[in-house]
C-alpha positions as CSV (number, residue, x, y, z in Angstrom):
1,M,47.6,-63.9,24.8
2,K,47.4,-60.9,27.2
3,K,46.9,-58.5,24.2
4,L,44.0,-60.7,23.0
5,V,42.3,-60.5,26.4
6,V,42.7,-56.7,26.5
7,L,41.3,-56.4,23.0
8,L,38.3,-58.6,23.9
9,M,37.7,-56.6,27.1
10,S,37.8,-53.3,25.2
11,L,35.4,-54.5,22.6
12,S,33.0,-55.7,25.3
13,L,33.1,-52.3,27.0
14,V,32.3,-50.5,23.7
15,F,29.5,-52.9,23.0
16,L,28.0,-52.5,26.5
17,G,28.4,-48.7,26.3
18,A,26.5,-48.6,23.0
19,C,23.8,-50.9,24.5
20,S,23.3,-48.5,27.5
21,L,22.2,-45.7,25.1
22,Q,19.6,-47.9,23.4
23,P,16.1,-46.8,24.5
24,P,13.6,-49.6,25.2
25,E,11.7,-50.9,22.2
26,W,8.5,-49.0,23.1
27,A,10.4,-45.7,23.3
28,K,12.3,-46.0,20.0
29,P,11.3,-43.3,17.5
30,K,9.1,-44.4,14.6
31,G,9.3,-42.8,11.1
32,D,6.5,-41.0,9.2
33,K,4.9,-39.5,12.3
34,N,2.0,-37.0,12.3
35,P,2.9,-33.8,14.1
36,D,0.6,-34.5,17.0
37,D,2.5,-37.8,17.6
38,I,5.9,-36.2,17.7
39,K,7.9,-36.0,21.0
40,I,10.6,-33.3,20.9
41,G,13.7,-33.3,23.2
42,L,15.0,-29.8,23.8
43,S,18.4,-29.4,25.4
44,V,19.3,-25.7,26.2
45,S,22.7,-24.6,27.2
46,T,21.4,-22.5,30.1
47,L,18.0,-21.1,31.2
48,N,19.8,-18.5,33.3
49,N,19.9,-16.2,30.3
50,P,16.8,-14.3,28.8
51,F,17.9,-15.1,25.3
52,F,17.7,-18.9,25.7
53,V,14.5,-18.6,27.8
54,S,12.9,-16.8,24.8
55,M,14.3,-19.5,22.5
56,K,12.8,-22.2,24.7
57,E,9.4,-20.4,24.6
58,G,9.6,-20.3,20.8
59,V,10.0,-24.0,20.7
60,E,7.2,-24.7,23.2
61,N,4.8,-22.3,21.6
62,E,5.3,-23.7,18.1
63,A,5.1,-27.3,19.4
64,A,1.9,-26.6,21.2
65,A,0.4,-25.0,18.1
66,Q,1.2,-28.3,16.2
67,G,0.1,-30.6,19.0
68,M,3.6,-31.9,19.7
69,E,5.1,-32.8,23.1
70,V,8.3,-31.2,24.4
71,V,10.7,-32.3,27.1
72,V,13.1,-29.6,28.1
73,V,16.4,-30.0,29.9
74,D,18.7,-27.3,31.1
75,A,22.5,-28.0,30.8
76,Q,23.3,-25.1,33.2
77,N,26.4,-24.3,31.0
78,D,27.9,-27.6,31.9
79,A,29.0,-29.6,28.8
80,A,29.2,-33.0,30.7
81,K,25.6,-32.4,32.1
82,Q,24.4,-31.7,28.6
83,I,25.7,-35.0,27.3
84,N,24.0,-36.8,30.1
85,D,20.8,-34.8,29.5
86,V,20.7,-35.8,25.9
87,E,21.3,-39.4,26.7
88,D,18.3,-39.2,29.1
89,L,16.1,-37.7,26.4
90,I,17.1,-40.6,24.1
91,Q,16.1,-43.0,26.8
92,Q,12.7,-41.3,27.0
93,G,12.1,-42.1,23.3
94,V,12.1,-38.6,21.8
95,D,11.6,-38.5,18.0
96,V,13.8,-35.5,17.3
97,L,16.5,-33.7,19.3
98,L,16.8,-29.9,19.3
99,I,20.1,-29.0,20.9
100,N,21.5,-25.6,21.8
101,P,25.1,-26.7,22.5
102,T,27.0,-25.5,25.6
103,D,30.3,-26.6,23.9
104,S,30.3,-27.2,20.1
105,S,33.0,-29.8,20.4
106,A,31.9,-31.8,23.5
107,I,28.3,-32.1,22.3
108,S,29.5,-34.1,19.2
109,T,29.5,-37.3,21.4
110,A,25.7,-36.9,22.1
111,V,25.0,-36.0,18.4
112,Q,26.8,-39.2,17.3
113,S,24.8,-41.2,19.8
114,A,21.6,-39.9,18.4
115,N,22.8,-40.6,14.8
116,S,23.5,-44.2,15.7
117,L,19.9,-44.6,16.7
118,G,18.4,-42.8,13.8
119,I,17.2,-39.8,15.8
120,P,17.4,-36.5,13.8
121,V,19.3,-33.6,15.4
122,V,18.6,-30.0,14.9
123,T,21.0,-27.4,16.5
124,L,20.0,-24.0,17.6
125,D,22.2,-20.8,17.7
126,R,25.4,-22.9,17.9
127,S,26.7,-25.8,15.8
128,A,28.2,-29.2,16.6
129,E,31.7,-29.9,15.4
130,K,31.1,-33.6,14.6
131,G,28.1,-35.9,14.0
132,E,25.3,-35.5,11.5
133,V,23.1,-32.5,12.1
134,A,20.0,-32.1,9.9
135,T,20.2,-28.3,10.1
136,L,21.5,-25.4,12.1
137,V,18.9,-22.7,12.9
138,S,20.8,-19.6,13.7
139,S,21.4,-15.9,13.1
140,D,24.4,-15.1,11.0
141,N,26.7,-14.5,13.9
142,E,29.7,-13.4,11.8
143,K,27.5,-10.8,10.0
144,G,26.3,-9.6,13.4
145,G,29.9,-9.1,14.6
146,E,30.6,-7.1,11.5
147,M,27.5,-4.9,12.2
148,A,28.8,-4.1,15.6
149,G,32.2,-3.2,14.3
150,E,30.8,-1.0,11.5
151,Y,28.6,0.8,14.1
152,L,31.6,1.6,16.3
153,V,33.5,3.0,13.3
154,E,30.5,5.1,12.3
155,Q,30.2,6.5,15.8
156,L,33.9,7.0,16.7
157,G,35.8,7.0,13.5
158,E,38.8,4.9,12.5
159,G,41.5,4.1,15.0
160,A,39.3,4.3,18.1
161,K,40.5,2.3,21.1
162,V,38.0,-0.4,21.9
163,A,37.7,-3.5,24.1
164,E,35.9,-6.8,23.4
165,L,34.1,-9.1,25.8
166,E,34.0,-12.6,24.4
167,G,31.5,-15.4,25.1
168,V,32.1,-19.0,26.0
169,P,35.4,-19.9,24.3
170,S,34.3,-23.3,23.1
171,A,31.0,-22.1,21.5
172,S,30.8,-21.7,17.8
173,A,28.8,-18.4,18.2
174,T,31.8,-16.9,20.1
175,R,34.2,-17.7,17.3
176,E,31.8,-16.4,14.6
177,R,30.9,-13.1,16.4
178,G,34.5,-12.5,17.1
179,A,35.6,-13.3,13.5
180,G,32.9,-10.9,12.1
181,F,33.9,-8.1,14.5
182,H,37.6,-8.5,13.7
183,N,36.8,-8.4,10.0
184,I,36.1,-4.7,10.6
185,A,38.1,-4.0,13.8
186,D,41.5,-5.3,12.6
187,E,41.4,-2.8,9.7
188,K,39.6,0.2,11.2
189,L,39.7,0.0,15.0
190,D,42.4,-0.5,17.7
191,V,41.3,-3.4,19.9
192,V,43.4,-2.8,23.1
193,A,41.8,-5.5,25.3
194,K,40.0,-8.8,24.7
195,Q,38.8,-11.1,27.5
196,T,36.1,-13.7,28.0
197,A,33.2,-13.0,30.4
198,N,31.3,-16.2,29.6
199,L,28.1,-14.5,28.5
200,D,27.4,-13.6,32.2
201,R,26.4,-10.2,33.5
202,T,28.4,-10.3,36.8
203,E,31.5,-11.6,34.9
204,G,31.0,-8.8,32.4
205,L,31.0,-6.2,35.2
206,N,34.1,-7.6,36.9
207,T,36.0,-8.1,33.6
208,M,35.2,-4.6,32.5
209,E,36.4,-3.1,35.8
210,N,39.8,-4.8,35.1
211,I,39.9,-3.6,31.5
212,I,39.2,0.0,32.5
213,Q,41.9,-0.1,35.1
214,G,44.5,-1.3,32.5
215,N,43.1,0.8,29.6
216,P,41.5,4.1,31.0
217,D,41.4,5.7,27.6
218,I,39.1,3.1,25.8
219,E,36.3,4.6,23.9
220,A,34.0,1.6,23.4
221,V,33.4,-2.0,24.1
222,F,31.7,-4.7,22.0
223,A,30.2,-7.6,24.1
224,H,29.3,-10.9,22.5
225,N,25.9,-10.8,24.3
226,D,23.7,-8.3,26.1
227,E,24.2,-9.8,29.6
228,M,27.9,-9.0,29.4
229,A,27.1,-5.6,27.8
230,L,24.8,-4.7,30.7
231,G,27.5,-5.8,33.2
232,A,30.1,-3.7,31.4
233,Y,27.9,-0.7,31.4
234,Q,27.6,-1.0,35.2
235,A,31.3,-1.0,35.5
236,I,31.7,2.0,33.2
237,Q,29.0,4.0,35.0
238,S,30.7,3.4,38.3
239,S,34.0,4.6,36.8
240,G,32.5,7.9,35.7
241,R,33.8,7.4,32.1
242,D,32.0,7.9,28.8
243,V,32.3,4.7,26.9
244,L,30.0,3.3,24.1
245,V,28.7,-0.2,24.8
246,V,27.4,-2.5,22.1
247,G,25.8,-5.8,22.9
248,F,24.4,-8.8,20.9
249,D,21.0,-10.5,21.3
250,G,18.4,-7.8,21.7
251,N,17.0,-9.0,25.0
252,D,14.4,-6.9,26.9
253,D,16.8,-5.5,29.4
254,A,19.1,-4.4,26.7
255,I,16.4,-2.7,24.7
256,T,15.2,-0.9,27.8
257,S,18.7,0.2,28.5
258,I,19.1,1.6,25.0
259,K,15.8,3.5,25.3
260,N,17.1,5.0,28.6
261,G,20.2,6.2,26.8
262,N,22.6,3.7,28.6
263,L,23.7,1.0,26.2
264,S,24.5,2.4,22.8
265,A,23.3,-0.5,20.6
266,T,22.7,-4.2,20.3
267,V,22.7,-6.6,17.4
268,A,19.2,-8.0,17.9
269,Q,18.4,-11.6,17.2
270,Q,15.0,-13.3,17.2
271,P,15.3,-16.1,19.7
272,E,11.6,-17.1,19.6
273,E,11.8,-17.3,15.8
274,I,14.9,-19.6,16.1
275,G,12.9,-21.9,18.4
276,K,9.9,-21.8,16.1
277,L,11.9,-22.6,12.9
278,A,13.7,-25.4,14.7
279,V,10.5,-27.1,15.6
280,Q,9.3,-26.8,12.0
281,A,12.6,-28.2,10.7
282,G,12.4,-31.1,13.0
283,A,8.9,-32.0,11.9
284,D,9.9,-31.7,8.3
285,V,12.9,-34.1,8.7
286,L,10.6,-36.6,10.5
287,Q,8.2,-36.4,7.6
288,G,10.9,-37.1,5.0
289,K,11.1,-33.5,3.7
290,E,14.4,-31.9,2.7
291,V,15.7,-29.0,4.8
292,E,18.6,-26.6,4.2
293,D,21.9,-27.2,6.0
294,T,21.4,-23.9,7.7
295,I,18.3,-21.9,8.3
296,P,19.2,-18.2,8.8
297,V,17.2,-15.9,11.1
298,P,17.6,-12.1,10.3
299,L,19.4,-9.7,12.5
300,K,18.8,-6.0,13.2
301,L,21.0,-3.3,14.7
302,V,19.0,-1.6,17.5
303,T,20.2,1.9,18.6
304,Q,18.6,4.8,20.5
305,E,17.9,6.5,17.2
306,S,16.2,3.4,15.6
307,N,14.0,3.1,18.8
308,L,13.0,6.7,18.5
309,E,12.1,6.2,14.8
310,T,10.0,3.1,15.7
311,E,8.0,5.1,18.3
312,E,7.3,8.0,16.0
């Protein structure tokens, strides 16, 4: 009898939990909407990073051009907050969700909630591990990691001692950029140190200081984003050492640093284009059009030499 009561209570909690996610009838998304009737919910992992700010602007600019409404929420790199943010967007009756996950595993809960209500989900820059995603709009992160590795081999030769600053451990982009880099580095470079700095400039500086102390003879560092690369360069500059620094993203501060002869290179993404294509994909899905499982956005290696060539 006790087991039956527990079972009934569990089922009741599941039912009540599901009901709590249901938006009111007036807010439920309707199919076959015209672009100017579409309400987009955009959940960004953090707006304390120029890359994601540019991506948000790409979404807003394309949505405005098509007459769509956008509601933006900032997860502040907090996976639990992002899940709550997405649930709030669902309650507001968004027609499509554009999600840039903080944590590719944790966000699966929110994706599945949207799935159960028939709200399409498009992910940007990072994937979700579970749930149905209409498409992922992203750079080829693995290819970008390979580009960084190949550049270091070209500049320093095989066997050079290098360090790696990793991004957020639970993000798909971290795994992909690292995998691409190691496709080259494991064969042609000597990776003597590898630590996470969570895509943050200050953490990049502090982590790089520790790496230099333990490995004073390193010749280069590959950082999974420009913010960490810029922090690493500060640490290297303070140490008085000559170490090549390669970042990933192509944000304005990194490009300026390269022009000034500080950072060596960055694997440049196009965050505004990611945002733009995500809006277009969301509109296509709502209008019953087929979209590819992944929508790739091209990468470009930016170096001091390529900047000079562009200016000539």
